[in-house]
C-alpha positions in Angstrom: 66.3 138.7 58.1 69.3 139.7 60.1 69.4 143.2 61.6 72.6 145.1 60.7 75.1 145.0 63.6 77.7 147.7 63.5 80.8 147.9 65.6 81.5 151.2 67.3 84.2 153.3 65.7 87.7 153.0 67.1 88.4 156.0 69.4 90.9 158.4 67.8 93.4 157.7 70.5 93.4 154.1 69.6 94.0 154.4 65.9 97.7 153.5 66.1 98.7 150.7 68.5 101.9 150.9 70.5 104.6 148.3 70.7 105.3 146.7 67.4 107.8 143.9 68.0 108.8 140.5 66.7 107.6 137.5 68.7 110.0 134.5 68.0 108.0 131.3 67.4 109.9 129.5 70.2 108.3 131.8 72.7 104.8 130.5 72.0 103.4 128.1 74.6 102.6 125.1 72.5 100.8 123.1 75.3 99.4 123.5 78.8 101.8 123.8 81.7 100.8 120.3 82.9 102.0 118.8 79.7 105.4 120.5 80.3 105.7 118.7 83.6 104.5 121.7 85.7 101.4 122.3 87.9 99.0 125.0 86.7 100.6 127.4 89.2 104.1 126.4 88.1 104.4 129.1 85.4 106.5 132.2 85.7 105.3 135.6 86.8 106.8 138.9 85.7 105.9 141.8 88.1 106.2 145.4 87.1 105.7 148.3 89.5 105.0 151.7 87.9 105.7 154.0 90.9 109.0 152.3 91.5 109.8 151.8 87.8 110.8 148.3 88.7 110.6 144.9 87.1 111.1 141.6 89.0 110.8 137.9 88.2 109.0 135.2 90.3 107.3 131.9 90.3 103.5 132.3 90.0 103.0 130.4 93.3 104.8 133.3 95.1 101.7 135.5 94.3 100.3 135.6 97.9 103.6 137.1 99.2 103.5 139.7 96.4 100.1 141.1 97.4 99.0 143.0 100.5 96.3 142.2 103.1 93.3 144.3 102.0 93.9 143.9 98.3 90.9 142.8 96.3 91.2 140.5 93.3 88.3 140.6 90.9 87.9 137.5 88.8 85.9 136.5 85.7 83.6 133.5 86.2 83.0 133.0 82.5 83.6 129.4 81.3 85.0 128.5 78.0 82.7 126.8 75.5 83.9 124.5 72.6 83.4 127.3 70.0 85.0 125.7 66.9 82.9 123.6 64.5 84.3 121.9 61.4 81.7 122.1 58.6 83.3 120.2 55.7 84.6 121.5 52.5 87.8 122.4 54.2 86.2 125.0 56.4 85.5 125.6 60.1 83.5 128.2 62.0 84.6 129.9 65.2 81.6 131.2 67.1 82.9 134.4 68.8 80.2 136.4 70.6 76.5 136.9 70.7 75.2 140.3 69.7 72.4 142.4 71.2 70.0 141.4 68.5 70.4 137.7 69.1 72.7 136.9 66.2 76.4 135.9 66.6 79.7 137.1 65.4 81.5 134.2 63.7 84.8 133.7 61.9 85.2 131.4 58.9 88.5 129.4 59.0 90.2 127.3 56.4 91.2 123.8 57.7 94.9 123.1 57.1 95.8 119.7 58.5 95.3 119.7 62.3 94.8 123.5 62.5 93.0 126.4 60.8 93.9 129.6 59.1 91.8 132.8 58.4 89.5 132.3 55.4 88.7 135.3 53.2 85.7 133.8 51.5 82.0 133.9 52.3 79.2 136.1 51.1 76.1 137.8 52.6 73.1 135.5 52.9 75.2 132.4 52.2 73.9 129.4 54.1 76.4 126.9 55.5 75.5 123.3 56.4 76.8 122.3 59.8 77.0 118.9 61.6 73.9 117.7 63.2 71.6 119.2 60.6 72.0 122.8 61.7 72.5 125.7 59.2 74.3 129.0 59.6 73.2 132.0 57.6 75.7 134.7 57.1 74.6 138.3 57.3 77.0 141.2 56.8 80.7 141.2 57.2 81.4 143.2 60.4 85.2 143.3 60.3 87.8 141.9 58.0 87.4 138.5 59.7 84.0 138.5 61.5 80.6 137.9 60.1 77.2 138.6 61.7 75.4 135.2 61.4 72.4 133.3 62.8 72.4 129.6 63.6 69.2 127.6 63.1 69.2 126.4 66.7 70.3 127.6 70.1 74.1 128.2 69.9 75.4 127.2 73.3 73.7 123.8 73.5 74.7 123.1 69.9 78.4 123.9 70.6 78.4 121.8 73.7 77.4 118.8 71.5 79.3 119.5 68.3 82.1 122.0 69.0 85.7 121.7 70.1 87.9 124.3 71.8 89.3 126.9 69.5 93.0 126.1 68.8 95.5 128.1 66.8 98.5 126.9 65.0 101.0 127.5 67.8 99.2 124.9 69.9 100.3 121.7 68.3 97.7 119.2 69.6 94.1 119.1 70.6 93.5 119.4 74.4 90.2 118.6 76.2 87.9 121.4 77.2 89.0 121.1 80.8 92.4 122.4 79.8 90.7 125.6 78.8 88.8 126.2 82.0 89.9 128.2 84.9 89.2 127.5 88.6 86.7 130.4 88.7 84.6 129.2 85.7 80.9 128.8 86.6 79.0 130.4 83.7 79.8 129.0 80.2 80.0 131.7 77.5 83.5 132.6 76.4 84.8 131.6 72.9 88.3 131.6 74.3 89.5 131.1 77.8 89.9 134.1 80.1 93.4 132.9 80.4 94.9 135.3 82.9 93.3 133.2 85.7 94.4 129.8 84.3 97.4 129.5 86.7 95.2 129.9 89.8 94.5 126.7 91.8 92.2 126.0 94.7 95.2 125.7 97.0 96.6 129.1 95.9 93.2 130.7 96.3 93.2 129.4 99.9 96.6 130.9 100.5 95.5 134.3 99.2 92.4 134.4 101.4 94.3 133.4 104.5 96.7 136.2 103.8 93.8 138.7 103.8 93.4 139.1 100.1 89.7 139.2 99.1 88.2 137.8 95.9 85.1 139.0 94.1 83.4 137.7 90.9 82.0 139.2 87.8 81.3 137.8 84.4 82.4 138.9 80.9 82.0 136.5 78.0 84.9 137.0 75.7 85.0 136.4 72.0 87.9 135.4 69.8 91.0 137.2 71.0 93.1 137.0 67.9 92.2 140.6 66.9 93.8 142.1 63.8 96.3 144.8 64.6 93.9 147.6 63.7 90.8 146.0 65.1 89.1 147.4 68.2 87.6 145.0 70.7 83.9 144.5 69.9 80.9 144.6 72.2 80.8 141.8 74.7 78.2 140.8 77.4 79.1 141.4 81.0 77.6 141.4 84.5 79.0 143.1 87.6 76.8 141.9 90.5 75.8 144.2 93.4 78.1 142.5 96.0 81.2 142.9 93.8 80.4 146.6 93.2 80.1 147.1 97.0 83.4 145.3 97.6 85.2 147.3 95.0 83.9 150.6 96.5 84.7 149.5 100.1 88.2 148.4 99.2 89.0 151.7 97.5 87.5 153.7 100.4 89.7 151.7 102.9 92.8 152.4 100.9 93.2 148.9 99.4 94.0 148.1 95.9 91.6 146.7 93.3 93.5 144.2 91.0 91.8 142.8 87.9 92.5 139.2 87.0 92.5 139.7 83.2 91.8 142.4 80.7 88.1 141.3 80.6 87.7 142.2 84.3 89.2 145.7 83.6 86.7 146.2 80.8 83.7 145.2 82.9 84.7 147.2 86.0 85.6 150.4 84.1 82.2 150.1 82.3 80.4 149.8 85.6 82.2 152.8 87.1 80.8 156.3 87.1 82.8 159.5 86.5 83.4 159.7 90.2 85.0 156.2 90.3 82.0 154.6 92.1 81.1 151.2 90.8 77.5 150.2 90.6 75.7 147.0 89.7 75.7 146.8 86.0 75.0 144.4 83.2 74.6 144.5 79.5 77.0 145.0 76.6 80.3 146.9 76.8 82.1 148.6 74.0 84.6 150.3 76.3 88.2 150.5 75.0 90.8 151.3 77.7 93.8 153.4 76.5 96.3 155.7 78.1 94.1 158.6 77.0 90.9 157.2 78.6 92.7 156.3 81.8 91.4 154.1 84.6 88.8 155.0 87.1 88.8 152.1 89.6 91.3 149.4 88.8 94.7 149.8 90.3 96.5 146.7 89.1 96.2 144.0 86.4 97.1 140.4 86.1 97.4 139.3 82.5 99.1 137.1 80.0 101.7 138.2 77.4 100.1 139.7 74.3 101.0 139.6 70.7 102.6 142.6 68.8 100.0 145.3 68.0 97.4 143.6 70.0 94.7 146.0 71.2 95.3 144.7 74.7 98.6 146.5 74.7 96.8 149.8 74.8 95.2 148.8 78.1 98.5 147.6 79.5 100.0 151.0 78.6 97.3 152.7 80.6 98.6 150.8 83.7 102.3 150.8 83.2 103.1 153.5 80.7 104.6 152.6 77.3 108.3 152.9 78.3 108.0 150.5 81.3 105.8 148.1 79.2 108.4 148.0 76.5 111.1 147.1 79.1 108.8 144.4 80.5 108.3 142.7 77.1 112.0 143.0 76.3 112.8 141.3 79.7 110.2 138.6 79.2 111.6 137.8 75.7 115.2 137.8 77.0 114.4 135.4 79.8 112.4 133.1 77.6 108.9 133.7 79.0 106.2 131.9 77.1 103.3 133.8 75.3 99.6 132.9 74.7 96.9 131.2 76.8 99.1 128.4 78.1 102.1 130.6 78.8 103.5 132.8 81.6 101.9 135.8 83.2 102.4 139.4 84.1 101.3 141.3 87.1 101.2 145.1 86.7 101.1 147.0 90.0 100.8 150.7 90.7 
């Protein structure tokens, strides 16, 4: 029998998301940068500086010159797993995240040609037959899209054998799992790529280090990112190791800046920080939602992709930039033809 898994209530401050806007279809990145004739670090970089109320435009490979010696970049080492499984009958399952009781959050999808769309069916205790003789038993519906469910075998080994990378309709073709891995990926576990770090290459990391920019790892395994407009991020497993906690604290005490590579890193670090802003080794499950009202304790800057209208991530970005500057950033990105989504261009928010 499945134990009931309940999402935490959305904080009152997060009940209405900022920044509703229209995202033209032509601004979706349909394929990896490499398929567009670019290197991974050939994408564009929008930089916003809150104190100066300034926006500038760069090539991503200019990043070392935009940072300062003594800055600390904190990266997510989570690797992407092939979390989509087609199960026949016109359906697919997206495995999103494990839960503390050992079950998983999953999304049922309707297969339409070469892609999938949200599927509103399913019922509690329904058993679905999966490839390879496995079965998936649905528990309770946790959100409008996500079910608590339990697979009859170990999930990660099963996905590595039978799954494919999650792909949404704006990505027109299948791409190998390597296209969804970042240079920092060492611990498989994310349903979707922690895509903010996709443009980083080994060569660029070397340039950053030789400039005096430090890099520290943590892990947060992220689930499906296509959250509904009124859906809070759900609990995700994370691990902030002792050495990373020490580096964050030393950087801050020395006057350096802590810059998170991805919203996942912000969530993990802010969870591991005490009220005094001191970060400690921490691991477990985080339900933390960052908003302008909650504020930030330890992270000074954020490197992230461009997010969809009403995405919950936009609340976090507003905590860094303020809503007015963030609106101008997105207007400038759209005007200049920046590309959205996991294969698109990127945004660096500095204090």
